[in-house]
C-alpha positions in Angstrom: 127.5 129.5 117.0 125.7 127.8 114.1 123.0 129.7 112.1 120.9 126.5 112.0 121.0 123.0 113.4 120.0 120.0 111.2 119.5 116.9 113.3 118.6 113.4 111.9 115.7 111.6 113.6 116.5 109.1 115.1 118.0 109.1 117.6 115.3 110.5 120.0 117.7 111.7 122.7 119.9 113.6 120.2 116.9 115.2 118.6 115.5 116.3 121.9 118.8 117.7 123.2 119.3 119.6 119.9 115.9 121.3 120.3 116.7 122.2 123.8 120.1 123.6 122.9 118.7 125.6 120.0 115.8 127.1 121.9 118.1 128.2 124.7 120.4 130.0 122.2 117.9 131.2 119.6 119.2 128.8 117.0 116.6 127.3 114.7 116.6 123.5 114.8 115.4 121.3 111.9 114.6 117.7 112.6 115.1 115.4 109.6 112.7 112.4 109.9 114.5 109.3 108.5 112.8 106.6 110.6 109.6 106.4 112.7 111.0 106.1 116.2 109.5 105.2 118.6 106.5 103.9 116.8 108.7 101.4 115.0 109.5 99.6 118.2 105.9 99.5 119.3 104.8 98.0 115.9 107.5 95.3 116.3 106.0 94.1 119.6 103.4 91.2 119.5 99.9 92.7 119.4 98.9 91.3 122.8 102.0 92.8 124.4 101.7 96.3 122.8 100.0 97.9 125.9 102.9 96.8 128.0 105.4 97.9 125.3 103.7 101.3 125.1 104.1 101.8 128.8 107.8 100.9 128.6 108.2 103.3 125.6 106.1 106.1 127.2 109.1 108.4 128.0 110.2 108.1 124.3 106.7 109.0 123.0 106.7 112.1 125.4 110.2 113.1 124.2 109.2 112.8 120.6 106.1 115.0 121.1 108.2 117.6 123.0 111.0 117.6 120.4 108.6 117.9 117.4 106.4 120.5 119.0 109.3 122.7 119.8 111.6 122.4 116.8 111.7 125.2 114.2 110.9 122.9 111.2 110.4 119.3 110.2 111.6 117.7 107.0 111.0 114.1 106.0 112.4 111.6 103.4 108.8 111.1 102.2 105.4 112.8 102.4 104.2 110.1 104.7 107.1 110.6 107.1 106.5 114.3 107.2 102.8 113.9 107.9 103.7 111.5 110.7 106.0 114.1 112.2 103.4 116.9 112.0 100.9 114.7 113.8 103.4 114.2 116.6 104.0 117.9 116.7 100.3 118.6 116.8 100.3 121.3 114.1 99.7 121.9 110.4 102.4 122.1 107.7 104.2 125.4 107.3 106.5 126.8 104.6 109.5 125.7 106.7 108.4 122.0 106.6 109.4 120.1 103.5 110.2 116.7 101.9 113.7 115.8 100.7 113.9 112.2 99.5 117.0 110.2 100.4 118.4 110.3 96.8 121.6 108.6 95.8 125.0 109.4 94.5 126.8 106.9 92.2 130.2 106.2 93.7 133.1 106.1 91.2 135.4 103.1 90.8 138.1 102.2 88.4 137.4 99.8 85.6 139.9 97.3 87.1 137.9 97.4 90.4 134.7 96.8 88.6 136.2 93.9 86.5 137.5 92.3 89.7 134.1 92.8 91.4 132.3 91.2 88.5 134.6 88.2 88.5 133.9 87.6 92.2 130.1 87.8 91.5 130.4 85.3 88.7 132.2 83.0 91.1 129.2 83.3 93.5 127.1 81.9 90.7 125.6 85.1 89.2 124.8 84.3 85.6 124.8 87.4 83.4 123.3 85.4 80.5 120.1 85.1 82.4 117.6 87.9 83.3 118.8 88.8 86.8 116.2 90.0 89.3 118.1 91.5 92.2 117.3 92.3 95.9 119.8 94.5 97.7 119.1 95.0 101.4 119.1 93.7 105.0 117.6 90.4 105.8 115.7 91.8 108.8 112.2 91.7 110.3 110.5 94.2 108.0 111.5 92.3 104.9 109.7 89.4 103.4 111.5 87.3 100.8 109.1 84.4 100.9 107.1 85.5 97.8 110.4 86.0 96.0 111.6 82.5 96.8 108.2 80.9 96.2 108.1 82.6 92.8 111.5 81.2 92.0 110.3 77.7 92.9 107.3 78.2 90.5 109.6 79.3 87.7 111.8 76.3 88.2 108.8 73.9 88.3 107.4 75.3 85.0 110.8 75.0 83.3 111.6 78.7 83.2 115.4 78.9 83.4 115.8 82.3 81.9 115.4 84.2 85.2 117.8 84.2 88.1 117.1 85.7 91.5 120.1 87.2 93.2 119.7 88.1 96.9 122.4 90.4 98.3 122.8 91.3 101.9 122.9 89.8 105.3 121.0 89.9 108.6 119.2 87.9 111.3 117.0 86.0 108.9 119.5 85.1 106.2 119.8 81.4 107.3 116.0 81.2 107.4 115.7 82.4 103.8 118.6 80.2 102.7 116.7 77.2 104.2 113.5 78.2 102.4 115.4 78.4 99.1 117.3 75.1 99.6 117.4 73.2 96.3 116.7 76.1 94.1 119.5 76.6 91.6 117.8 79.8 90.3 118.3 81.6 93.6 121.8 82.9 94.6 122.7 84.5 98.0 125.8 86.7 97.7 126.1 88.0 101.2 127.2 91.6 101.8 128.6 93.3 98.7 131.4 95.8 98.4 130.9 99.1 96.6 132.4 97.8 93.4 130.4 94.7 93.6 127.2 96.7 94.0 128.1 98.8 91.0 128.8 95.6 89.0 125.4 94.1 90.0 123.8 97.4 88.9 125.2 96.8 85.5 124.0 93.2 85.3 120.6 93.3 86.9 117.4 93.7 84.9 114.9 94.1 87.8 115.3 95.6 91.3 113.2 93.9 94.0 111.8 95.8 97.0 110.4 93.0 99.2 108.8 94.0 102.5 106.4 92.6 105.0 102.8 93.8 104.9 102.4 97.1 106.8 106.2 97.7 106.8 107.0 101.2 108.0 109.2 102.2 105.0 107.9 104.9 102.7 110.4 105.7 100.0 113.4 103.6 101.0 116.9 104.4 99.6 116.9 101.1 97.6 114.4 102.7 95.2 116.8 105.4 94.3 119.8 103.0 94.0 117.8 101.0 91.5 116.7 104.1 89.6 120.3 105.4 89.5 121.2 102.3 87.6 118.2 102.5 85.2 116.7 99.3 86.7 112.9 99.0 86.8 111.5 98.3 90.3 109.2 95.6 91.6 107.9 96.6 95.0 105.2 95.6 97.5 105.2 98.8 99.5 101.8 100.3 99.3 100.6 103.9 99.5 103.1 106.6 98.5 105.6 104.1 97.0 102.9 102.7 94.7 102.0 106.3 93.8 105.7 107.1 93.3 106.2 104.2 90.9 103.1 105.1 88.9 104.0 108.8 88.7 107.5 108.1 87.4 106.4 105.0 85.3 109.5 103.2 86.6 108.2 100.0 88.1 105.3 97.7 89.2 103.7 96.9 92.5 102.6 93.6 94.0 100.7 92.6 97.0 102.9 92.1 100.1 103.1 88.4 101.1 101.4 87.2 97.9 103.6 85.0 95.8 101.1 84.9 92.9 100.9 88.7 92.8 104.7 88.9 92.9 105.2 86.4 90.2 102.7 88.2 87.9 104.7 91.4 88.3 108.0 89.6 87.8 106.7 87.9 84.7 105.4 91.2 83.2 108.9 92.7 83.6 111.0 89.7 82.5 108.9 88.5 79.6 108.9 91.8 77.7 112.4 93.2 77.2 111.2 96.4 75.5 108.7 97.1 78.3 111.3 96.5 80.9 113.9 98.7 79.2 111.3 101.5 78.9 110.6 101.4 82.6 114.3 101.4 83.3 114.8 104.4 81.0 112.0 106.2 82.8 113.7 105.4 86.2 117.0 106.8 85.1 115.5 109.9 83.6 113.4 110.6 86.8 116.5 110.0 89.0 118.7 112.4 87.0 116.0 115.1 86.9 114.8 114.9 90.5 116.6 112.4 92.8 120.3 112.6 92.4 122.1 113.5 95.7 123.9 116.6 94.5 120.6 118.1 93.2 118.5 117.1 96.3 121.1 118.2 98.8 121.7 121.5 97.0 117.9 122.2 97.4 118.2 121.1 101.1 121.0 123.7 101.7 118.9 126.4 100.1 116.0 125.5 102.4 118.2 125.5 105.5 119.5 128.9 104.5 116.0 130.3 104.3 115.2 128.9 107.7 118.4 130.4 109.1 117.3 133.8 107.7 120.7 134.4 106.1 119.8 134.1 102.4 119.9 137.9 101.8 122.7 138.7 104.3 125.5 136.3 103.9 126.5 133.8 101.1 125.9 130.7 103.2 124.7 129.5 106.6 126.8 127.8 109.2 124.9 124.5 109.5 125.6 122.1 112.3 124.5 118.6 111.1 124.0 115.9 113.7 123.4 112.2 113.4 123.9 112.0 109.7 126.5 109.3 109.8 
C-alpha cells in the first residue's frame, strides 16, 4: 500500500479513480494539474457551439469537481493553474496545496553526438553566423506563428539579413505556416529535432520565442525553462503570470499576442543590442540554476509529498505511487 498517491491531471478518468481508490483505503491523493481539462476542450469549440459542447462535456466537468473536491491536495505547474483547481474544488488554499513548476533537466550527450547534430542543422540551413531566433514546440491550435513570420518578412523588406528565424517542431498547422513563410530565406523549418539537435540549437540560438494565440491556456509552459536552461532570453506573448515571471527574473520580454508590430519591437530590442541580450540570457540561466532545475524542484516535491503522507518524522521516505507522469 502506498503512503501517498501522486496523479497527473489530465487524464480526468485516471484522476477520479485515483481519488476514489485513495479515499476507500485511507491513502492521501495529490492531483498534479498540468493541463486545464476539460475547460481546454470547451475553449477550443466555436463560440456559438459552446453551449452544445458544454452539454457534451458535462460528465467531465462533474468528474473534475468531484475529483478536486475530494482529493487530499492540489499542486499546479503555475499559480494560475493551482487557482483554477481550487475554484473547481470549491475551497481556499491550504498548506498542502502548492506550486511546482515544470522545470527542466539538461540531458547529456557526447561531443561527437553534438557535432553530428550541429552538422545536420547546418544542412537544414541554420546559419550560426546570424542572430538566431528560435521557436521550439508543436505547430498546434494554441500557437500563433503569424507575427513571427510577418516580422521576418518585414526584416527582409528592410534589408536586415542579420537575423534568422528557426522554427523547430511539427503538427497540424505546419504546412499552413510553411505556406505563409514561402519565399522568405530568413525563415527555416527544421521539423522535429532529436535530443542532440535540440542541445545543439540551444548552443546556437540567441533568442527563444514563445508564440501563442491570444487567450492561450498555457501559464508557464516547459519551453520557458528549456530556454532558460540554455541561457537564452525569452520573447513571449503569454500574458498574466508569464509576463510577471519574465519581469521578476529579468530574463525576457513580452509582446502582444497576434500583433506583428509588437513582436518585431521586442525582437529588435533583443537582437540589436548584444550586451542587453546577453545580460537577459545570463539572468535566465542564473534563475534556472537557483530555482527551476529539475533535481531541485523535484526534490522539493518529494519533501512536500512526504509531509502530506505524514511520514517525515517516522520513516526516511514515503512510498509514492505516481500515475500519469509519462
